TIDREN-701250 format. One line per 10 residues: number of its first residue (from 1); for each residue x, y, z of N, C-alpha, C, O, CB. Coordinates in steps of 0.2 Angstrom, whole numbers, plus 5000, padded with zeros to 4 digits. Glycine has a CB too. Layout:
N
NUM = X Y Z X Y Z X Y Z X Y Z X Y Z; ...
! end
This chain:
290
1 = 4973 5110 4900 4974 5105 4905 4976 5101 4900 4976 5101 4894 4968 5103 4910; 4980 5096 4906 4982 5090 4902 4982 5084 4907 4982 5086 4912 4990 5091 4898; 4981 5077 4905 4985 5071 4912 4989 5070 4910 4990 5069 4904 4982 5064 4914; 4994 5070 4915 5001 5068 4917 4998 5063 4923 4994 5064 4927 5007 5074 4919; 5004 5057 4922 5005 5052 4927 5013 5052 4925 5016 5053 4920 5000 5044 4927; 5017 5051 4932 5023 5050 4935 5023 5043 4938 5020 5042 4944 5025 5056 4939; 5025 5038 4936 5027 5030 4942 5033 5030 4944 5038 5031 4942 5026 5021 4940; 5030 5027 4950 5036 5025 4954 5036 5019 4957 5031 5017 4959 5038 5028 4958; 5043 5017 4959 5042 5009 4959 5047 5008 4965 5053 5010 4966 5045 5004 4950; 5043 5006 4969 5047 5000 4974 5048 4994 4973 5043 4990 4974 5046 5000 4980
11 = 5055 4992 4972 5058 4987 4971 5055 4981 4977 5051 4977 4975 5066 4988 4970; 5056 4981 4982 5058 4978 4989 5050 4977 4990 5050 4971 4992 5062 4983 4996; 5044 4978 4989 5037 4978 4989 5036 4976 4982 5030 4973 4981 5035 4985 4992; 5038 4978 4976 5034 4976 4970 5029 4981 4972 5024 4978 4974 5031 4967 4968; 5028 4987 4972 5022 4991 4973 5026 4997 4967 5032 4998 4967 5020 4994 4983; 5019 5001 4963 5019 5007 4960 5015 5011 4963 5009 5010 4965 5019 5007 4953; 5018 5019 4962 5015 5022 4965 5015 5029 4962 5021 5032 4962 5017 5021 4972; 5011 5032 4959 5011 5037 4954 5007 5043 4956 5002 5043 4960 5008 5034 4948; 5011 5051 4954 5009 5055 4954 5007 5058 4947 5011 5059 4942 5011 5057 4959; 4999 5059 4949 4996 5062 4942 4994 5069 4942 4991 5071 4948 4989 5057 4940
21 = 4994 5073 4940 4993 5079 4937 4989 5081 4932 4987 5078 4927 4999 5081 4935; 4987 5088 4934 4982 5092 4927 4983 5095 4923 4980 5097 4918 4977 5096 4927; 4992 5097 4927 4998 5102 4920 4996 5111 4922 4999 5116 4920 4993 5101 4907; 4991 5111 4927 4987 5115 4930 4991 5118 4936 4990 5123 4938 4982 5112 4931; 4996 5112 4939 5000 5114 4945 4995 5110 4951 4997 5111 4957 5001 5122 4945; 4991 5107 4949 4987 5101 4957 4989 5095 4954 4992 5093 4949 4975 5101 4958; 4988 5093 4958 4989 5083 4962 4987 5080 4964 4982 5080 4968 4990 5081 4966; 4990 5072 4962 4986 5065 4966 4991 5063 4966 4995 5065 4962 4981 5060 4964; 4992 5057 4972 4999 5053 4973 4992 5048 4973 4987 5051 4975 5006 5053 4982; 4993 5040 4971 4989 5037 4972 4994 5030 4975 4998 5028 4971 4984 5036 4966
31 = 4995 5026 4979 4998 5020 4984 5004 5023 4986 5008 5019 4984 4999 5013 4982; 5005 5029 4990 5014 5032 4989 5014 5026 4997 5011 5025 5002 5017 5045 4991; 5021 5024 4996 5024 5017 5001 5030 5020 5005 5034 5025 5003 5028 5009 4996; 5030 5016 5012 5035 5019 5016 5037 5014 5016 5033 5010 5017 5034 5022 5021; 5043 5011 5016 5047 5003 5018 5046 5001 5026 5042 5004 5030 5057 5004 5017; 5049 4996 5026 5047 4992 5033 5051 4987 5034 5050 4983 5030 5041 4989 5032; 5057 4985 5038 5061 4982 5040 5059 4978 5042 5056 4982 5047 5065 4983 5041; 5057 4969 5043 5053 4968 5052 5058 4967 5056 5059 4970 5061 5047 4960 5053; 5062 4964 5053 5070 4961 5055 5071 4968 5061 5072 4967 5067 5077 4958 5047; 5072 4973 5058 5076 4978 5062 5070 4982 5064 5071 4987 5068 5081 4983 5059
41 = 5064 4981 5062 5057 4986 5066 5057 4994 5063 5055 4998 5067 5058 4986 5077; 5061 4995 5056 5065 5002 5055 5059 5003 5051 5057 4997 5049 5073 5002 5051; 5055 5008 5047 5053 5010 5042 5058 5013 5037 5064 5014 5039 5047 5013 5045; 5058 5015 5032 5062 5018 5027 5058 5022 5024 5053 5019 5021 5066 5015 5024; 5058 5029 5023 5054 5037 5022 5057 5036 5014 5057 5041 5010 5057 5047 5029; 5059 5032 5012 5064 5035 5006 5058 5034 4998 5057 5038 4993 5072 5028 5005; 5055 5029 5000 5050 5027 4993 5044 5035 4993 5044 5038 4988 5045 5017 4994; 5041 5038 5000 5038 5043 5000 5039 5049 4999 5036 5053 4996 5037 5044 5004; 5045 5048 5001 5049 5056 5001 5053 5057 4995 5055 5063 4995 5053 5057 5006; 5053 5051 4989 5054 5053 4983 5050 5057 4979 5052 5062 4976 5054 5050 4980
51 = 5043 5055 4980 5037 5057 4977 5035 5065 4979 5032 5068 4975 5032 5053 4979; 5036 5067 4989 5036 5072 4991 5041 5077 4988 5038 5083 4986 5038 5070 4997; 5046 5076 4987 5052 5079 4981 5050 5081 4976 5050 5087 4976 5058 5076 4978; 5048 5077 4971 5047 5077 4965 5040 5084 4964 5040 5089 4960 5045 5068 4964; 5034 5084 4969 5030 5089 4971 5034 5094 4975 5032 5100 4973 5023 5086 4974; 5036 5094 4977 5039 5100 4979 5045 5104 4973 5044 5110 4972 5041 5097 4986; 5049 5101 4970 5051 5103 4964 5047 5105 4959 5050 5109 4955 5054 5100 4962; 5043 5102 4957 5039 5105 4952 5035 5109 4953 5031 5111 4949 5037 5101 4948; 5034 5111 4962 5029 5118 4963 5022 5116 4962 5018 5120 4961 5029 5123 4957; 5021 5110 4964 5015 5108 4964 5010 5106 4971 5011 5105 4976 5015 5102 4960
61 = 5004 5107 4968 5000 5107 4976 4995 5100 4977 4992 5097 4972 4995 5116 4976; 4995 5098 4983 4992 5089 4983 4989 5093 4985 4989 5097 4990 4995 5082 4986; 4981 5089 4980 4973 5088 4981 4973 5081 4987 4972 5081 4993 4968 5087 4971; 4975 5076 4983 4972 5072 4988 4976 5066 4986 4979 5065 4981 4964 5071 4989; 4977 5060 4993 4981 5054 4995 4974 5049 4990 4968 5051 4989 4983 5053 5005; 4977 5045 4988 4971 5039 4986 4974 5034 4987 4979 5033 4983 4967 5039 4980; 4971 5030 4991 4974 5022 4995 4970 5018 4991 4965 5018 4995 4972 5021 5005; 4967 5013 4985 4966 5009 4983 4962 5002 4988 4958 4999 4985 4970 5009 4979; 4965 5002 4993 4964 4996 4998 4968 4997 5004 4973 5000 5003 4966 4989 4995; 4968 4994 5009 4972 4993 5012 4977 4988 5014 4975 4984 5019 4972 4994 5015
71 = 4984 4989 5010 4986 4985 5007 4993 4981 5014 4995 4983 5019 4989 4990 5000; 4993 4974 5010 4997 4970 5015 5003 4968 5011 5004 4962 5010 4994 4963 5018; 5006 4973 5009 5012 4973 5007 5018 4978 5009 5024 4977 5007 5011 4971 5001; 5015 4984 5012 5018 4989 5011 5016 4995 5017 5010 4997 5015 5015 4989 5004; 5017 4997 5021 5014 5003 5023 5014 5009 5020 5018 5011 5016 5017 5004 5028; 5007 5013 5022 5004 5019 5019 5012 5022 5020 5016 5020 5025 4998 5024 5024; 5014 5029 5013 5016 5035 5014 5012 5041 5015 5014 5046 5016 5021 5036 5010; 5004 5040 5014 5002 5042 5015 5001 5050 5020 5000 5056 5018 5000 5037 5014; 5003 5048 5028 5001 5052 5031 5010 5055 5032 5010 5059 5037 4996 5049 5037; 5014 5055 5030 5019 5056 5028 5022 5062 5023 5026 5066 5024 5020 5051 5025
81 = 5016 5060 5016 5018 5065 5012 5011 5071 5015 5011 5077 5013 5018 5061 5004; 5005 5068 5020 5001 5073 5020 5002 5080 5026 4998 5085 5028 4995 5070 5020; 5008 5077 5028 5008 5081 5034 5015 5085 5032 5019 5088 5035 5008 5075 5042; 5017 5084 5026 5024 5088 5023 5021 5089 5017 5024 5093 5013 5032 5082 5021; 5014 5088 5014 5012 5094 5009 5004 5094 5009 5002 5097 5004 5014 5093 5003; 5001 5091 5014 4992 5093 5015 4988 5090 5011 4992 5085 5009 4990 5101 5013; 4984 5090 5009 4979 5085 5004 4975 5080 5007 4978 5077 5012 4982 5081 4998; 4969 5078 5006 4964 5074 5009 4966 5066 5008 4964 5063 5002 4958 5076 5008; 4968 5064 5012 4969 5056 5012 4961 5053 5011 4958 5055 5015 4973 5051 5020; 4958 5049 5006 4955 5046 5001 4957 5036 5001 4961 5032 5000 4959 5051 4993
91 = 4950 5036 5005 4950 5028 5004 4941 5023 5001 4937 5027 5001 4952 5024 5013; 4941 5019 4999 4933 5016 5000 4929 5015 5005 4931 5010 5008 4933 5010 4998; 4923 5018 5007 4920 5015 5011 4921 5009 5013 4920 5009 5019 4916 5015 5011; 4923 5005 5011 4922 4995 5010 4927 4994 5017 4926 4990 5021 4927 4989 5000; 4932 4999 5018 4939 4998 5021 4933 4998 5027 4934 4993 5031 4946 5005 5021; 4926 5001 5030 4925 4999 5036 4924 4992 5040 4925 4990 5046 4920 5001 5037; 4924 4988 5033 4922 4982 5035 4930 4977 5035 4931 4972 5039 4916 4979 5029; 4934 4981 5032 4942 4977 5032 4944 4979 5039 4946 4975 5042 4949 4980 5025; 4943 4985 5043 4944 4986 5050 4942 4983 5055 4946 4981 5060 4941 4991 5052; 4931 4981 5053 4930 4977 5057 4933 4969 5058 4934 4967 5063 4923 4978 5058
101 = 4934 4966 5054 4936 4959 5054 4945 4960 5058 4947 4955 5062 4936 4954 5045; 4948 4965 5056 4954 4965 5058 4955 4969 5066 4961 4969 5069 4959 4967 5052; 4950 4972 5067 4952 4975 5074 4951 4969 5077 4955 4967 5081 4948 4982 5076; 4945 4964 5076 4945 4957 5080 4951 4952 5081 4952 4948 5085 4941 4953 5078; 4956 4954 5075 4961 4948 5074 4967 4954 5081 4969 4952 5086 4965 4948 5062; 4967 4960 5079 4973 4964 5085 4971 4964 5091 4974 4964 5096 4976 4973 5084; 4964 4963 5090 4960 4967 5098 4961 4973 5099 4964 4974 5104 4963 4964 5105; 4959 4978 5095 4959 4985 5095 4954 4986 5099 4949 4983 5098 4959 4988 5090; 4955 4991 5103 4947 4991 5109 4945 4999 5106 4939 5000 5108 4948 4991 5122; 4946 5006 5101 4942 5011 5102 4941 5008 5094 4947 5006 5092 4945 5018 5105
111 = 4936 5007 5089 4932 5005 5084 4931 5012 5081 4930 5013 5075 4926 5000 5087; 4932 5019 5085 4932 5023 5080 4938 5026 5078 4938 5030 5073 4930 5027 5082; 4945 5023 5082 4950 5025 5081 4953 5024 5073 4956 5028 5069 4953 5022 5085; 4950 5019 5072 4951 5016 5065 4947 5020 5058 4950 5022 5052 4948 5008 5065; 4943 5021 5059 4937 5027 5053 4941 5034 5054 4943 5036 5049 4925 5028 5056; 4943 5039 5061 4943 5043 5059 4949 5046 5054 4947 5050 5050 4942 5046 5063; 4957 5045 5054 4961 5045 5052 4959 5050 5043 4961 5055 5042 4963 5037 5053; 4955 5046 5039 4953 5046 5033 4950 5052 5034 4947 5054 5039 4949 5040 5030; 4950 5056 5029 4948 5062 5026 4941 5061 5023 4936 5065 5024 4953 5064 5021; 4942 5054 5019 4937 5054 5015 4934 5049 5013 4936 5048 5007 4939 5056 5010
121 = 4929 5044 5015 4927 5038 5012 4923 5038 5006 4917 5040 5006 4925 5035 5017; 4924 5037 5002 4921 5034 4994 4915 5029 4994 4916 5024 4997 4927 5031 4989; 4910 5031 4990 4905 5025 4989 4906 5025 4979 4907 5030 4975 4894 5027 4993; 4905 5020 4978 4903 5019 4971 4902 5023 4965 4896 5023 4963 4898 5015 4972; 4906 5025 4962 4902 5031 4959 4901 5037 4957 4899 5039 4952 4899 5031 4960; 4906 5040 4964 4908 5047 4966 4912 5048 4960 4917 5045 4958 4910 5047 4973; 4910 5055 4959 4916 5060 4957 4920 5063 4958 4923 5058 4962 4916 5063 4956; 4926 5068 4959 4929 5071 4962 4932 5073 4957 4933 5070 4952 4932 5069 4967; 4937 5082 4959 4940 5082 4957 4950 5083 4958 4953 5085 4963 4936 5085 4955; 4952 5081 4953 4961 5082 4954 4964 5089 4950 4967 5089 4945 4966 5075 4949
131 = 4961 5094 4953 4961 5102 4950 4956 5103 4944 4950 5104 4945 4969 5106 4947; 4959 5102 4940 4952 5102 4935 4954 5096 4929 4954 5096 4923 4952 5111 4930; 4955 5091 4932 4953 5083 4932 4948 5080 4937 4947 5079 4943 4959 5079 4934; 4942 5076 4928 4938 5075 4933 4937 5067 4934 4935 5063 4929 4932 5078 4932; 4938 5064 4941 4938 5057 4942 4933 5056 4944 4928 5059 4944 4941 5055 4946; 4933 5045 4947 4924 5042 4945 4930 5037 4950 4935 5034 4949 4919 5039 4934; 4925 5036 4957 4927 5030 4958 4925 5022 4958 4919 5023 4959 4929 5032 4962; 4925 5015 4957 4925 5010 4956 4926 5005 4960 4931 5003 4962 4927 5009 4951; 4918 5002 4962 4921 5000 4969 4923 4994 4966 4919 4992 4961 4916 4999 4975; 4929 4989 4967 4929 4982 4966 4930 4975 4969 4934 4971 4967 4932 4982 4962
141 = 4926 4975 4973 4928 4970 4978 4930 4963 4976 4927 4960 4972 4922 4968 4981; 4935 4960 4978 4936 4952 4978 4943 4951 4981 4943 4948 4987 4937 4949 4970; 4949 4953 4979 4953 4954 4984 4953 4957 4990 4957 4955 4994 4956 4957 4981; 4948 4962 4990 4947 4963 4999 4941 4966 4996 4941 4969 4990 4953 4968 5006; 4935 4966 5001 4933 4970 5000 4929 4978 5000 4924 4980 4999 4934 4967 4999; 4938 4981 5001 4937 4987 5001 4939 4992 4993 4938 4998 4990 4942 4990 5007; 4941 4987 4992 4946 4988 4985 4943 4992 4980 4938 4989 4977 4949 4981 4982; 4945 4999 4979 4941 5003 4972 4949 5005 4969 4955 5004 4971 4935 5014 4975; 4946 5007 4963 4951 5008 4955 4949 5017 4955 4943 5018 4958 4947 5003 4946; 4952 5023 4952 4952 5027 4950 4953 5031 4943 4958 5033 4940 4953 5029 4954
151 = 4945 5029 4941 4946 5031 4934 4947 5040 4933 4943 5043 4934 4940 5029 4931; 4953 5042 4930 4954 5048 4927 4948 5049 4922 4944 5045 4921 4961 5049 4924; 4948 5055 4918 4946 5055 4913 4951 5061 4909 4952 5067 4910 4939 5054 4914; 4954 5056 4903 4957 5061 4899 4952 5068 4896 4947 5068 4892 4959 5057 4894; 4955 5074 4898 4952 5080 4896 4954 5081 4888 4954 5086 4885 4955 5085 4902; 4956 5076 4886 4958 5078 4878 4952 5072 4875 4949 5072 4869 4968 5076 4874; 4951 5067 4880 4945 5061 4876 4947 5057 4874 4944 5053 4871 4942 5061 4870; 4955 5055 4875 4959 5051 4869 4960 5044 4872 4958 5039 4869 4967 5056 4866; 4963 5043 4880 4965 5037 4885 4963 5040 4892 4966 5044 4895 4972 5035 4884; 4958 5036 4893 4957 5039 4901 4964 5032 4904 4966 5027 4902 4944 5038 4907
161 = 4965 5037 4912 4970 5031 4914 4964 5029 4921 4960 5034 4923 4981 5034 4915; 4964 5021 4925 4959 5019 4927 4966 5016 4931 4971 5014 4928 4953 5015 4923; 4966 5019 4940 4971 5014 4944 4970 5010 4948 4966 5010 4953 4975 5016 4947; 4973 5006 4946 4966 4998 4947 4969 4994 4953 4967 4989 4954 4965 4992 4940; 4973 4997 4957 4975 4994 4964 4978 4985 4964 4982 4984 4960 4967 4995 4967; 4976 4981 4966 4978 4973 4966 4972 4969 4962 4970 4964 4965 4980 4968 4975; 4967 4972 4957 4962 4971 4955 4964 4965 4949 4962 4960 4948 4957 4978 4953; 4970 4968 4944 4975 4963 4939 4978 4965 4938 4978 4971 4936 4974 4961 4934; 4985 4962 4939 4991 4962 4936 4993 4963 4928 4988 4965 4924 4992 4955 4938; 4998 4963 4927 5001 4962 4921 4998 4955 4916 4999 4950 4919 5009 4962 4923
171 = 4995 4957 4909 4993 4953 4906 4997 4944 4908 4993 4939 4908 4993 4955 4898; 5003 4945 4909 5006 4938 4908 5007 4936 4917 5008 4931 4920 5016 4940 4902; 5005 4940 4919 5004 4936 4925 4998 4936 4930 4997 4932 4935 5008 4938 4929; 4992 4941 4929 4985 4938 4931 4981 4943 4932 4979 4948 4930 4985 4932 4938; 4980 4939 4939 4978 4941 4943 4978 4943 4951 4983 4942 4954 4976 4940 4940; 4973 4946 4955 4975 4945 4964 4972 4939 4967 4967 4936 4965 4973 4952 4968; 4977 4938 4972 4973 4933 4979 4968 4935 4978 4967 4940 4976 4975 4934 4987; 4964 4931 4980 4954 4932 4985 4956 4927 4990 4950 4926 4993 4945 4926 4979; 4960 4925 4994 4961 4923 5000 4961 4925 5007 4960 4922 5012 4963 4921 5000; 4962 4935 5005 4961 4937 5015 4958 4938 5016 4955 4939 5011 4963 4941 5020
181 = 4954 4939 5021 4948 4941 5026 4945 4944 5023 4947 4950 5023 4949 4943 5032; 4938 4942 5018 4933 4946 5017 4933 4944 5007 4929 4946 5003 4934 4953 5020; 4938 4941 5005 4940 4942 4998 4935 4937 4996 4932 4934 5000 4948 4940 4996; 4935 4935 4989 4930 4931 4984 4933 4929 4976 4935 4933 4972 4923 4938 4983; 4932 4924 4976 4934 4925 4968 4929 4927 4965 4930 4932 4961 4937 4919 4964; 4923 4924 4965 4917 4926 4962 4917 4935 4960 4917 4938 4955 4912 4923 4968; 4918 4936 4968 4917 4944 4965 4923 4946 4962 4922 4949 4957 4915 4949 4970; 4930 4945 4964 4935 4947 4957 4933 4947 4951 4936 4951 4947 4940 4943 4956; 4928 4941 4949 4931 4939 4941 4923 4948 4940 4923 4953 4936 4929 4926 4935; 4918 4944 4944 4916 4952 4939 4919 4957 4940 4919 4960 4935 4908 4955 4940
191 = 4923 4961 4946 4925 4967 4945 4928 4966 4939 4926 4970 4935 4927 4970 4949; 4933 4962 4937 4939 4962 4932 4929 4965 4925 4928 4970 4923 4945 4950 4931; 4928 4961 4924 4925 4960 4920 4921 4968 4920 4922 4970 4914 4922 4954 4921; 4919 4970 4923 4919 4979 4925 4925 4983 4922 4926 4989 4919 4920 4979 4933; 4928 4981 4924 4936 4987 4922 4935 4984 4913 4936 4988 4909 4947 4985 4928; 4934 4979 4911 4934 4976 4905 4928 4977 4899 4927 4976 4893 4933 4969 4907; 4925 4980 4905 4918 4984 4897 4920 4990 4896 4917 4993 4892 4908 4985 4899; 4927 4992 4900 4927 5000 4899 4930 4999 4889 4932 4995 4885 4935 5005 4906; 4929 5006 4888 4934 5004 4883 4943 5002 4882 4947 5002 4887 4933 5010 4879; 4944 5001 4875 4950 4996 4875 4954 4998 4875 4959 4994 4876 4950 4992 4871
201 = 4954 5007 4873 4961 5010 4874 4962 5012 4881 4968 5014 4883 4962 5015 4869; 4956 5011 4884 4958 5012 4893 4964 5010 4895 4965 5004 4894 4955 5008 4898; 4969 5015 4900 4975 5012 4901 4973 5011 4909 4969 5014 4914 4982 5017 4899; 4977 5005 4909 4977 5002 4916 4981 5001 4920 4983 4996 4920 4975 4998 4917; 4984 5007 4928 4989 5009 4929 4989 5003 4936 4985 5003 4940 4989 5017 4930; 4998 4998 4936 4998 4992 4940 4997 4995 4947 5001 5000 4948 5003 4988 4939; 4995 4993 4951 4998 4994 4959 5006 4990 4959 5011 4991 4963 4991 4989 4967; 5007 4984 4955 5012 4982 4959 5015 4977 4951 5011 4979 4946 5010 4978 4969; 5018 4974 4950 5021 4969 4943 5025 4964 4946 5029 4966 4950 5026 4974 4936; 5024 4957 4943 5028 4952 4946 5030 4951 4939 5026 4950 4935 5025 4947 4951
211 = 5035 4951 4938 5038 4951 4930 5041 4943 4928 5045 4942 4933 5046 4958 4930; 5041 4939 4926 5046 4936 4922 5051 4936 4921 5053 4941 4918 5046 4936 4918; 5055 4931 4922 5063 4934 4920 5060 4936 4910 5055 4935 4907 5073 4926 4920; 5067 4939 4912 5067 4944 4904 5065 4949 4902 5066 4952 4897 5065 4942 4900; 5060 4952 4907 5054 4956 4907 5054 4962 4911 5052 4961 4917 5047 4952 4909; 5057 4968 4910 5054 4975 4913 5051 4976 4919 5051 4970 4921 5051 4978 4908; 5048 4978 4921 5045 4980 4924 5037 4987 4921 5038 4992 4918 5051 4981 4928; 5033 4985 4923 5027 4987 4917 5023 4990 4922 5021 4986 4926 5024 4981 4912; 5020 4996 4922 5016 4999 4927 5011 4997 4922 5009 4991 4923 5016 5006 4929; 5007 5002 4916 5001 5001 4913 5001 4996 4909 5007 4994 4907 4998 5007 4910
221 = 4994 4992 4907 4992 4991 4900 4987 4995 4901 4986 5000 4904 4990 4983 4898; 4983 4989 4895 4978 4994 4890 4973 4987 4893 4975 4981 4895 4981 4996 4879; 4965 4990 4892 4960 4985 4891 4959 4980 4888 4956 4975 4890 4956 4986 4890; 4961 4981 4881 4964 4979 4874 4968 4971 4876 4968 4966 4873 4970 4987 4870; 4972 4976 4881 4976 4971 4880 4978 4963 4887 4981 4959 4888 4983 4976 4877; 4971 4967 4892 4970 4965 4896 4965 4957 4894 4965 4952 4897 4968 4970 4898; 4957 4960 4887 4954 4957 4885 4960 4950 4882 4959 4944 4885 4950 4961 4880; 4963 4951 4879 4968 4948 4871 4971 4940 4875 4970 4935 4873 4979 4955 4868; 4976 4945 4884 4981 4941 4885 4982 4940 4894 4987 4938 4897 4988 4944 4882; 4977 4941 4896 4978 4942 4902 4976 4931 4904 4971 4928 4902 4972 4949 4906
231 = 4980 4930 4908 4982 4922 4908 4978 4920 4914 4979 4914 4916 4990 4921 4909; 4973 4923 4916 4968 4921 4920 4961 4923 4918 4956 4920 4919 4968 4922 4926; 4962 4929 4915 4954 4932 4914 4953 4935 4906 4947 4938 4905 4952 4939 4920; 4957 4933 4901 4955 4933 4895 4948 4933 4891 4944 4929 4893 4958 4929 4894; 4948 4937 4887 4939 4935 4885 4937 4928 4883 4941 4925 4878 4937 4939 4878; 4933 4926 4885 4929 4920 4885 4929 4915 4890 4927 4910 4890 4931 4916 4880; 4933 4919 4896 4935 4915 4902 4928 4914 4906 4923 4918 4905 4942 4920 4906; 4928 4908 4909 4919 4910 4911 4919 4909 4919 4923 4904 4921 4912 4903 4906; 4917 4912 4922 4915 4913 4930 4918 4907 4935 4923 4908 4939 4908 4913 4930; 4915 4901 4934 4917 4894 4935 4925 4894 4934 4930 4896 4937 4912 4888 4931
241 = 4925 4894 4929 4933 4893 4926 4939 4898 4930 4944 4896 4932 4933 4896 4919; 4937 4905 4930 4942 4907 4935 4941 4906 4939 4944 4900 4940 4944 4913 4937; 4937 4907 4944 4937 4903 4952 4939 4899 4954 4938 4898 4960 4933 4901 4955; 4941 4893 4951 4942 4885 4951 4950 4888 4950 4953 4888 4955 4938 4879 4943; 4952 4889 4945 4958 4893 4945 4962 4896 4950 4968 4894 4952 4956 4897 4941; 4956 4903 4951 4961 4906 4956 4961 4905 4963 4965 4908 4967 4959 4913 4955; 4957 4900 4967 4956 4896 4973 4962 4890 4972 4964 4889 4977 4947 4893 4974; 4964 4888 4968 4967 4884 4967 4976 4888 4969 4981 4886 4972 4964 4882 4959; 4974 4893 4966 4983 4895 4963 4981 4899 4972 4986 4898 4974 4985 4901 4953; 4978 4901 4975 4977 4904 4982 4980 4897 4987 4985 4897 4989 4967 4907 4983
251 = 4976 4894 4986 4977 4887 4991 4988 4887 4990 4991 4883 4994 4972 4878 4987; 4990 4890 4986 4997 4889 4986 5002 4892 4990 5007 4890 4992 4998 4891 4980; 4998 4898 4991 5000 4906 4990 5003 4908 5001 5000 4910 5005 4990 4913 4986; 5010 4907 5000 5009 4909 5009 5009 4917 5011 5010 4921 5007 5017 4905 5013; 5008 4917 5018 5005 4925 5020 5012 4929 5016 5017 4926 5016 5003 4927 5031; 5010 4935 5013 5014 4942 5013 5019 4944 5017 5016 4946 5022 5009 4946 5015; 5024 4946 5018 5028 4945 5022 5029 4949 5028 5030 4948 5034 5033 4946 5018; 5026 4955 5024 5025 4964 5030 5015 4962 5031 5012 4966 5033 5027 4976 5023; 5012 4957 5030 5005 4956 5031 5003 4959 5039 5000 4964 5039 5003 4947 5030; 5004 4956 5043 5004 4956 5050 5007 4964 5049 5002 4968 5049 5008 4950 5055
261 = 5012 4966 5049 5014 4977 5053 5009 4980 5045 5007 4986 5045 5029 4984 5053; 5008 4977 5042 5007 4982 5036 4998 4983 5037 4995 4989 5037 5010 4977 5027; 4995 4980 5037 4986 4977 5039 4985 4982 5045 4981 4986 5045 4985 4966 5043; 4990 4982 5050 4986 4984 5057 4988 4992 5057 4984 4996 5060 4991 4979 5065; 4993 4994 5053 4994 5000 5052 4990 5005 5046 4991 5011 5047 5000 5000 5051; 4986 5000 5039 4985 5003 5033 4978 5003 5035 4974 5007 5032 4988 4999 5027; 4976 5000 5039 4966 5002 5040 4966 5009 5046 4961 5013 5046 4960 4995 5045; 4973 5010 5049 4972 5015 5053 4974 5022 5048 4976 5027 5049 4976 5014 5059; 4972 5020 5042 4976 5027 5037 4984 5026 5037 4987 5030 5034 4974 5037 5042; 4987 5022 5039 4995 5021 5038 4998 5026 5044 5004 5028 5043 4999 5023 5029
271 = 4994 5028 5051 4996 5031 5057 4997 5025 5062 4994 5020 5064 4990 5037 5059; 5004 5028 5065 5006 5023 5068 5004 5022 5074 5004 5027 5078 5012 5022 5067; 5003 5016 5078 4999 5019 5084 5004 5020 5090 5010 5018 5090 4992 5014 5085; 5000 5024 5096 5004 5030 5098 5011 5027 5102 5012 5021 5101 5000 5036 5103; 5014 5031 5105 5021 5027 5106 5017 5026 5115 5011 5029 5117 5031 5034 5105; 5022 5021 5118 5021 5021 5125 5024 5024 5130 5028 5029 5129 5021 5015 5127; 5024 5020 5135 5028 5026 5141 5033 5029 5142 5035 5034 5145 5027 5025 5147; 5039 5021 5138 5044 5023 5135 5045 5026 5128 5049 5022 5124 5047 5019 5135; 5044 5029 5126 5043 5033 5121 5044 5029 5115 5043 5033 5110 5048 5039 5122; 5045 5023 5113 5044 5017 5108 5039 5014 5105 5037 5009 5108 5045 5013 5110
281 = 5036 5015 5098 5030 5013 5095 5029 5007 5094 5032 5005 5088 5029 5017 5090; 5025 5000 5097 5026 4994 5095 5020 4992 5090 5015 4995 5090 5028 4990 5100; 5021 4987 5087 5017 4984 5085 5013 4977 5086 5016 4973 5090 5018 4986 5082; 5008 4974 5084 5005 4968 5088 5008 4961 5084 5009 4962 5078 4996 4969 5087; 5008 4955 5086 5008 4951 5080 5005 4945 5085 5008 4944 5090 5016 4949 5076; 4998 4943 5082 4998 4936 5085 4998 4931 5084 4996 4930 5078 4995 4935 5087; 5000 4925 5089 5005 4919 5089 5000 4915 5088 4994 4916 5088 5010 4918 5094; 5003 4910 5087 4997 4905 5092 5001 4902 5098 5007 4903 5099 4994 4898 5087; 4996 4897 5101 4998 4896 5109 5001 4889 5108 5000 4885 5103 4990 4896 5116; 5007 4888 5112 5010 4880 5111 5009 4879 5120 5011 4874 5123 5022 4879 5106
! end
């Protein structure tokens, strides 16, 4: 039994997806991506299909499709992979709060429709297995109320892997924004402190990387590296100082390019709306009246 991790990077959304397997034929996928061109209204299945092709080529059985949160920068590829390869689609139970907020924003009629596509809603501290690998759910609110990380324990006892979602980025980039509905910089600080209390050799697998000029994209860092060098949350930064810096930074940020299409799809577990009478699928865009 071994813990094996393969990363897949989607440059359009700067998103990492991960294939996690136990060395004995069972696997999970974390945060798979489907691309979307909002100008043309076209999806690009290529990022998710690459992962599916790899799973099939290696003869793996897909146990889990794990979402760290309802992403605002890409469509989820989980339903595509689930249809092709099976597996249980899971997310943190805080998704209920996110669904409630965005049902109002998008005027969605059926409150149950957004819940049913998820096969499992995890609570903080729950454990589950990827084949023979033990994993634990960590609820890490702040970026959104629903954010979770998945800690997969190293069977050799050397270096656990934590898939952190949007909680922290590479040390030279910092931390996630907190200005989405339900976001809270105080909560994010406490969530990151929880991550940084893990053993220093723990590997933190990032959901995104936005590298400064001259640096290659990097999928993984460690707790020790974050404690020493995270530009927002290195050791010694107080909650008050972090919140002030995070809120000042958030005030300068534009809405993500794909937030409106992504959120209304991803709160439905990546399922597109039903076809209308002409056979076409439509997404909503709320606009200001004039």
